C-alpha positions in Angstrom: 65.4 76.0 106.5 68.8 75.0 105.2 69.2 72.0 103.0 71.6 69.7 104.8 73.5 66.5 104.2 70.7 64.7 106.1 68.2 65.9 103.4 70.5 64.5 100.7 70.8 61.2 102.5 67.0 61.0 102.9 66.5 61.5 99.2 69.1 59.0 98.3 67.6 56.5 100.8 64.2 56.9 99.1 65.7 56.1 95.7 67.6 53.1 97.3 64.5 51.8 98.9 62.5 52.1 95.7 65.2 50.2 93.7 65.4 47.5 96.4 61.7 46.6 95.6 62.3 46.6 91.8 61.0 43.4 90.1 64.2 42.5 88.2 62.2 39.8 86.4 60.0 42.5 84.9 63.1 44.5 83.9 64.5 41.4 82.2 61.2 40.8 80.4 61.1 44.4 79.2 64.6 44.1 77.9 63.5 40.9 76.2 60.7 42.7 74.3 63.2 45.2 73.0 65.6 42.4 72.0 62.8 40.7 70.1 62.0 43.9 68.3 65.7 44.2 67.3 65.8 40.5 66.2 62.6 41.1 64.1 63.8 44.4 62.5 60.9 46.1 64.3 60.8 49.8 65.4 60.9 50.8 69.0 59.0 54.1 69.8 59.4 55.9 73.1 57.2 58.6 74.6 56.6 60.5 77.8 55.7 64.0 79.2 57.8 66.5 81.1 60.8 64.8 82.7 59.6 61.6 81.1 59.8 63.3 77.7 63.5 64.0 78.3 64.0 60.4 79.4 62.3 59.2 76.2 64.7 61.3 74.2 67.6 60.0 76.2 66.5 56.5 75.8 66.1 56.8 72.0 69.6 58.4 71.8 71.2 55.7 73.9 69.4 52.8 72.2 70.1 54.2 68.8 73.8 55.1 69.2 75.2 53.0 72.1 74.0 49.7 70.8 75.8 49.9 67.4 78.3 47.1 66.6 80.4 46.9 63.4 78.8 44.7 60.7 75.6 44.2 62.7 72.1 45.6 61.9 71.1 48.6 64.0 68.1 48.9 66.4 65.4 51.1 64.8 64.3 53.5 67.6 62.5 56.8 67.6 61.4 59.2 70.4 57.9 60.6 69.6 58.8 63.7 71.7 61.5 65.0 69.4 59.9 66.5 66.3 58.6 69.7 67.9 57.1 71.1 64.6 55.0 68.0 64.1 54.3 67.6 67.9 53.1 71.2 68.3 51.0 71.1 65.1 49.2 68.0 66.4 48.8 69.5 69.9 47.4 72.7 68.4 45.1 71.2 65.8 44.0 67.8 67.3 44.7 68.2 71.1 47.6 67.4 73.3 46.1 64.0 74.2 46.7 62.9 70.5 50.3 64.0 69.9 51.7 60.4 70.1 48.8 58.5 68.5 48.8 60.7 65.5 52.5 60.1 64.8 52.0 56.4 65.3 49.2 56.5 62.7 51.9 57.3 60.2 54.6 55.0 61.5 53.5 52.0 63.6 53.6 48.6 62.1 52.4 45.3 63.7 55.1 43.9 65.9 56.6 47.3 66.7 57.1 48.3 70.3 56.1 51.3 72.3 58.0 52.2 75.5 55.5 54.3 77.4 57.0 56.4 80.3 54.7 57.9 82.9 55.4 58.3 86.6 51.7 58.3 87.4 50.8 55.8 84.7 47.8 58.0 83.8 49.2 60.6 81.3 46.3 60.8 78.8 48.5 61.1 75.7 50.7 58.2 76.8 47.7 56.0 77.8 46.2 56.7 74.4 49.4 55.8 72.6 49.5 52.5 74.5 45.9 51.8 73.6 46.6 52.6 70.0 49.7 50.4 69.9 47.9 47.4 71.4 44.9 47.9 69.0 47.2 47.9 66.0 49.4 44.9 66.7 52.1 46.7 68.7 53.6 45.6 72.0 53.7 48.0 75.0 56.5 48.2 77.6 55.3 50.6 80.4 57.7 52.3 82.8 55.5 53.6 85.7 55.6 54.6 89.3 53.0 55.5 92.0 50.1 53.0 91.7 51.0 52.2 88.1 47.8 53.9 86.8 46.0 52.8 83.6 49.3 51.9 81.9 50.0 49.1 84.3 47.0 47.2 82.9 47.6 48.1 79.3 51.2 47.0 79.1 52.5 43.7 77.8 55.3 44.2 80.2 55.3 46.8 83.0 58.2 47.9 85.2 56.6 49.4 88.2 58.8 51.6 90.5 56.9 51.6 93.8 57.3 55.1 94.9 54.9 58.1 95.3 57.4 60.9 94.4 58.2 62.0 90.8 61.9 62.6 91.4 62.9 59.1 92.5 60.6 57.5 89.9 62.1 59.5 87.1 65.6 58.7 88.4 64.6 55.0 88.2 63.4 55.4 84.6 66.7 56.8 83.6 68.5 53.9 85.3 66.3 51.5 83.3 67.3 53.4 80.1 70.9 52.3 80.8 69.9 48.8 81.8 68.1 48.3 78.5 70.9 49.8 76.5 73.4 47.5 78.2 71.3 44.4 77.5 70.9 45.2 73.8 74.5 46.2 73.4 75.6 42.9 74.9 73.3 40.9 72.6 74.3 42.8 69.4 78.0 42.7 70.4 77.7 38.9 70.8 76.3 38.7 67.2 73.0 37.5 68.6 69.6 38.8 67.5 69.1 39.9 63.9 
């Protein structure tokens, strides 16, 4: 079967339909949690698996670099996916389900924020990270798809992309990365926050 322009339109329509159901109030609330972390000098941690791992890295890069304003404090942000030596040692010695929790054991302080990305909402290591953050005074922003999985109930704020396909959900999570970056850049640029 040839891949046609109709196939392209069908995929893009699926993304459009998913975005049309997006709860913009939840998106604004999630951005608000990140802005509160900035104002309080807290650290934002980001994590995910597979495509969501690359989105976590992208989000940390954008939030760390693209929100900088001259003479203003900077947002403290770290992707838990990016230190492969530490990540792989933890996976090998303590199990893949613990790769994020073990890093947060060293780093998380009460009031910090975890942005947990999982299309299914059920990735064991991301769910454990959210449980750990909540149990240790952190706040959790979950970006999920499908039914929302366990992360939906664990999150302080959840942005639920209602779609049952990984590609569109991951597309939506990348869009949210840019929405959050834009919100924080606007606040920092105005001299608001910290």
